[in-house]
C-alpha positions in Angstrom: -19.3 16.7 0.5 -16.0 14.7 0.7 -14.3 13.2 -2.3 -13.8 9.5 -2.3 -10.7 8.7 -3.7 -10.3 5.0 -5.3 -6.7 3.9 -3.8 -4.9 0.9 -5.0 -2.1 -0.5 -2.5 0.0 -3.1 -3.2 0.8 -6.4 -0.6 4.5 -7.5 -1.5 5.9 -10.2 0.4 9.6 -11.7 0.2 11.3 -15.2 -0.1 11.0 -14.5 3.4 7.1 -14.2 4.0 8.1 -10.3 5.1 5.9 -7.8 3.8 7.0 -4.7 2.4 6.0 -1.5 4.5 6.3 2.0 3.5 6.2 4.9 5.8 4.8 8.5 4.6 7.0 11.2 4.3 6.2 14.7 6.4 5.1 16.3 3.8 2.2 13.9 2.8 -1.3 13.7 3.8 -1.6 11.5 7.2 2.2 11.8 7.5 4.5 9.6 9.5 2.2 7.0 9.1 3.1 3.7 7.4 1.0 2.3 4.7 1.0 -0.2 2.1 2.7 1.8 -1.1 0.0 2.2 -4.1 -1.7 5.0 -5.3 -5.0 6.5 -7.1 -6.4 4.6 -9.4 -6.7 6.4 -12.8 -10.2 7.2 -15.2 -10.4 3.7 -17.4 -7.5 2.3 -15.3 -7.8 -1.6 -14.0 -6.8 -2.0 -10.2 -4.1 -4.1 -11.7 -2.7 -1.7 -14.3 -3.0 0.8 -11.2 -1.1 -0.8 -9.0 1.6 -1.8 -11.4 1.8 1.6 -12.2 1.9 2.9 -9.2 5.0 0.9 -7.8 6.9 1.8 -10.7 6.6 5.6 -10.2 7.0 5.5 -6.4 9.4 2.5 -5.7 11.5 2.1 -9.3 10.6 -1.6 -9.3 8.3 -4.0 -11.1 5.8 -5.6 -9.6 3.2 -8.3 -10.9 -0.6 -7.9 -9.7 -2.1 -11.5 -8.4 -4.8 -11.1 -6.9 -7.3 -8.5 -5.0 -6.8 -9.2 -1.2 -8.7 -6.9 0.7 -10.9 -3.8 0.4 -12.0 -1.0 2.7 -13.6 2.2 3.0 -12.3 4.9 5.6 -13.5 8.2 5.9 -10.7 10.9 7.0 -11.6 14.4 8.1 -11.2 16.1 4.4 -11.8 12.8 2.4 -13.0 9.2 1.8 -10.9 6.3 0.9 -11.9 3.5 -0.9 -8.5 1.5 -0.5 -8.1 -1.5 -2.3 -5.3 -4.0 -1.4 -3.8 -6.2 -4.1 -1.1 -9.0 -3.5 1.4 -8.6 -5.9 5.2 -10.6 -6.8 8.3 -8.5 -7.2 9.2 -9.2 -10.4 12.4 -6.7 -11.2 14.8 -4.7 -9.1 14.7 -4.1 -5.5 12.2 -1.6 -4.1 13.5 2.2 -3.5 11.9 4.8 -1.2 11.6 7.7 -3.7 8.7 9.5 -2.0 8.3 7.7 1.2 10.7 8.4 4.3 11.3 5.2 4.6 10.6 1.1 3.6 11.3 -2.0 5.8 10.5 -5.4 5.3 8.4 -6.7 8.5 7.5 -10.2 9.7 3.8 -10.3 9.7 3.4 -10.9 13.3 4.9 -8.1 14.3 3.2 -5.6 11.9 1.1 -3.7 14.4 4.3 -2.8 15.9 4.1 0.4 13.8 1.8 3.3 13.6 -0.2 2.7 10.5 -2.3 4.9 8.3 -6.0 4.0 9.4 -7.2 2.9 6.2 -4.7 0.2 5.9 -5.0 -1.4 9.4 -8.0 -3.7 8.3 -5.7 -5.3 6.0 -2.8 -5.5 8.2 -5.2 -7.4 10.6 -6.0 -9.5 7.6 -2.6 -10.5 6.8 -1.7 -10.8 10.7 -4.9 -13.4 10.7 -3.5 -15.2 7.6 
């Protein structure tokens, strides 16, 4: 039986309405795919606490979680992900790629030009339609 991971992901927009996209490094699961940054929700941790903690750890910046934007369950070969995308506001510092290969700010209409991790695609499509 595959393990199900509950993961919070941040949708962070800048003042130009561009969205922060992060490229998974070659040594991560689902390598070299773009994703919304985030990570596993720990036991007894709220979604908002989880995403604020994960962004601080991964991107060395501070966000404020605002609202759940999209939830999706996706089955990969070795695990199932319950991906919950949360709209966040950048509060302090500029995001830095510490675990990811790269990060970019991109206009919503151009998001599909990137090769996204499959679990992130439904949220990407919803953002484009927004």
